[in-house]
C-alpha positions as CSV (number, residue, x, y, z in Angstrom):
1,M,0.0,0.1,0.1
2,T,1.0,3.8,-0.8
3,P,2.0,5.6,2.5
4,I,-0.2,7.8,3.3
5,R,1.9,11.3,2.9
6,V,2.0,13.4,6.1
7,C,3.1,17.4,6.6
8,L,4.4,17.7,10.6
9,E,3.3,21.5,11.3
10,L,5.9,21.9,14.5
11,G,5.1,24.1,17.0
12,R,7.0,25.0,20.4
13,R,3.6,23.5,22.8
14,R,1.8,21.4,19.9
15,V,2.1,19.6,16.8
16,F,0.2,19.3,14.0
17,A,-0.2,16.1,11.4
18,S,-2.3,16.7,8.3
19,A,-2.8,14.1,5.5
20,L,-2.3,16.4,2.6
21,D,-4.0,14.3,-0.1
22,W,-7.2,13.8,2.4
23,P,-8.4,17.2,3.8
24,G,-10.0,17.1,6.8
25,W,-7.8,14.2,8.2
26,C,-5.8,16.0,10.8
27,R,-4.7,15.8,14.4
28,S,-2.4,17.4,16.8
29,G,-0.3,16.6,19.9
30,R,2.1,17.6,21.9
31,D,4.9,16.1,20.2
32,E,5.0,14.4,16.6
33,E,4.8,11.2,18.1
34,R,1.6,11.8,19.8
35,A,0.1,13.9,16.7
36,L,0.8,10.9,14.4
37,A,-0.9,8.7,16.8
38,A,-4.1,10.7,17.1
39,L,-3.9,10.9,13.3
40,S,-4.1,6.9,13.0
41,E,-6.8,6.9,15.7
42,S,-8.9,9.5,13.6
43,A,-8.5,7.2,10.8
44,A,-11.9,5.0,11.8
45,R,-13.8,8.7,12.3
46,Y,-12.8,9.5,8.9
47,A,-13.5,6.7,6.7
48,P,-17.0,7.6,6.8
49,I,-16.3,10.8,5.4
50,A,-14.2,9.4,2.6
51,T,-16.5,7.3,1.5
52,A,-19.4,9.8,1.3
53,A,-16.8,11.3,-1.0
54,R,-16.2,8.0,-3.1
55,E,-13.1,7.7,-2.4
56,P,-12.2,5.5,0.2
57,L,-9.9,5.3,2.6
58,P,-7.3,2.5,3.1
59,D,-8.0,-0.1,5.8
60,A,-7.2,1.4,9.3
61,T,-5.1,-1.5,10.2
62,T,-2.9,-1.0,7.3
63,I,-2.4,2.6,6.7
64,E,1.5,3.8,6.9
65,F,2.6,7.3,7.2
66,S,5.2,9.1,5.1
67,I,6.5,12.2,6.4
68,A,6.6,14.5,3.5
69,E,7.5,17.6,4.9
70,R,8.2,19.3,8.7
71,L,7.1,23.2,9.1
72,P,8.0,25.2,11.1
73,G,5.2,26.1,13.6
74,T,4.1,29.7,14.4
75,I,2.0,31.1,17.4
76,T,-1.3,30.3,15.0
77,T,0.0,26.4,15.6
78,D,0.2,26.6,19.4
79,F,-2.9,28.6,19.2
80,G,-4.7,25.5,18.0
81,A,-4.5,25.4,14.0
82,P,-2.6,24.3,11.5
83,G,-1.4,27.5,9.7
84,E,1.6,26.8,7.5
85,I,1.5,26.0,4.1
86,A,3.5,22.8,2.8
87,S,5.4,23.2,-0.1
88,T,3.6,20.7,-2.4
89,E,0.6,22.7,-1.6
90,A,1.4,25.3,-3.8
91,D,1.5,23.5,-6.8
92,S,-1.3,23.6,-9.2
93,L,-4.4,21.1,-9.0
94,G,-4.9,18.4,-11.9
95,A,-8.7,18.3,-13.0
96,E,-9.0,14.8,-11.2
97,E,-7.5,16.0,-7.8
98,N,-9.3,19.2,-8.1
99,G,-12.6,17.4,-8.4
100,R,-11.4,14.6,-5.5
101,I,-10.0,17.8,-3.3
102,R,-13.4,19.5,-3.3
103,G,-15.6,16.2,-3.0
104,L,-14.0,15.4,0.1
105,V,-14.5,19.5,1.8
106,N,-18.0,19.1,0.6
107,A,-18.3,15.6,2.2
108,C,-16.7,17.5,5.4
109,W,-19.5,20.3,5.4
110,A,-22.1,17.8,4.6
111,Y,-21.1,15.4,7.8
112,L,-20.9,18.7,9.8
113,D,-24.6,19.4,8.6
114,R,-25.6,15.9,10.0
115,V,-24.0,16.1,13.2
116,V,-25.9,19.5,13.6
117,D,-28.9,18.2,12.6
118,S,-28.7,15.5,15.5
119,A,-27.0,16.9,18.4
120,P,-28.6,18.6,21.4
121,A,-29.0,22.2,21.3
122,V,-26.9,22.2,24.6
123,L,-23.9,20.7,24.8
124,R,-21.4,19.3,28.0
125,K,-19.3,21.5,29.3
126,G,-15.8,21.3,30.1
127,P,-14.1,21.4,33.5
128,R,-14.3,24.9,34.0
129,G,-18.1,25.6,32.8
130,G,-16.5,26.5,29.2
131,G,-17.7,25.5,26.2
132,R,-20.2,26.8,23.3
133,D,-23.2,25.2,22.6
134,R,-24.5,23.5,19.2
135,D,-25.6,26.4,17.5
136,A,-22.7,28.7,18.4
137,V,-20.4,26.0,17.2
138,F,-21.9,26.2,14.1
139,E,-22.1,30.0,14.0
140,H,-18.3,29.8,14.0
141,V,-18.0,27.5,11.9
142,L,-19.9,29.7,9.7
143,A,-17.8,32.7,10.2
144,A,-14.5,30.9,9.6
145,D,-15.7,29.7,6.4
146,V,-16.7,33.4,5.3
147,A,-12.8,34.4,6.9
148,Y,-11.3,31.5,5.0
149,A,-13.1,32.4,1.7
150,R,-11.6,35.6,1.8
151,K,-7.9,33.8,1.5
152,L,-9.3,32.6,-1.6
153,G,-10.1,35.7,-3.0
154,L,-13.8,35.9,-2.3
155,R,-16.0,38.9,-0.6
156,V,-19.1,37.3,1.1
157,S,-21.4,37.3,3.9
158,Q,-21.5,35.4,6.6
159,P,-25.4,33.7,6.5
160,A,-27.2,32.9,9.3
161,I,-27.4,29.2,10.9
162,G,-31.2,28.8,9.6
163,D,-30.0,30.6,6.4
164,R,-29.9,27.1,4.4
165,G,-29.7,28.6,1.2
166,G,-26.9,31.1,2.0
167,I,-24.9,28.7,3.5
168,V,-24.9,26.7,0.5
169,A,-24.2,29.7,-1.5
170,L,-21.2,30.4,0.3
171,R,-20.2,26.8,0.2
172,A,-20.3,27.0,-3.6
173,A,-18.3,29.8,-3.5
174,I,-15.6,28.4,-2.2
175,L,-15.6,25.2,-4.2
176,G,-15.6,27.3,-7.1
177,A,-12.7,29.3,-6.2
178,I,-10.7,26.0,-5.4
179,E,-12.0,24.2,-8.5
180,A,-10.6,27.7,-10.3
181,D,-7.2,26.8,-8.7
182,A,-5.9,31.0,-8.8
183,P,-2.1,31.2,-8.1
184,P,-1.4,32.2,-5.1
185,T,0.3,35.3,-3.5
186,E,0.9,36.9,-0.5
187,D,-2.8,37.2,0.2
188,R,-4.5,34.5,-1.6
189,W,-3.9,30.4,-0.2
190,P,-3.5,28.2,-2.7
191,G,-6.2,25.8,-3.6
192,R,-4.7,22.8,-1.5
193,Y,-4.1,24.1,1.5
194,A,-7.3,26.1,1.5
195,A,-9.2,22.7,1.2
196,R,-7.3,21.0,3.7
197,R,-7.6,24.0,6.2
198,I,-11.1,24.6,5.8
199,A,-12.2,20.8,5.4
200,W,-9.8,20.4,9.0
201,H,-11.6,23.2,10.9
202,V,-15.2,22.0,9.9
203,L,-14.1,18.5,10.9
204,D,-12.6,19.4,14.2
205,H,-15.6,20.8,15.3
206,A,-18.0,18.6,14.1
207,W,-16.2,15.8,16.4
208,E,-16.6,18.2,19.1
209,I,-20.3,18.7,19.0
210,E,-20.3,14.7,18.6
211,D,-17.7,14.1,21.6
212,R,-20.0,16.9,23.9
213,A,-23.1,15.3,22.6
214,T,-22.3,12.0,23.8
215,A,-21.1,12.6,27.1
216,L,-24.7,14.1,27.7
217,T,-26.5,10.9,27.1
């Protein structure tokens, strides 16, 4: 089996391990070993998203990782987001890979929608009583999608959480920008990285909602 290409982003207090060819499959840990272990452990959780995009993940028991690149992290890394662009992510997307990546991003959004629809409005709070409830998490994801869209050269407004048409239009605009695959600039993200960052954020919060909803039952 061909190993899964992984980019490691090395912060001072946190390391992100991102599967470069599988947008959304990204986990973090305090060091490389823990980040890779978390990525491996999340394979079974990511698999249904990949299957929904008609891009089945290899069997979790046979997955191997290949470190494609190690990137120095920044304050963004330690804050909790994979903020660095891998060198290969500046490469243009071929038509087949472009469609594949967009399908995986769309599958992440669809998964989030299902999680939100089935979760209770009130989620378990953290040990200090913190943590957003379901609608606030979803609103946060929408706000981030708008910010990410601007990194693709789009000027869009944030839809309300109940504005299904507006949400669909926002996502379609983002997918259209990824499909266009404009050359990156200082202010514009390459399509590959945009897909990885957006899908990571969507799934990270979808899984958060699942975890905090399950704990209430």
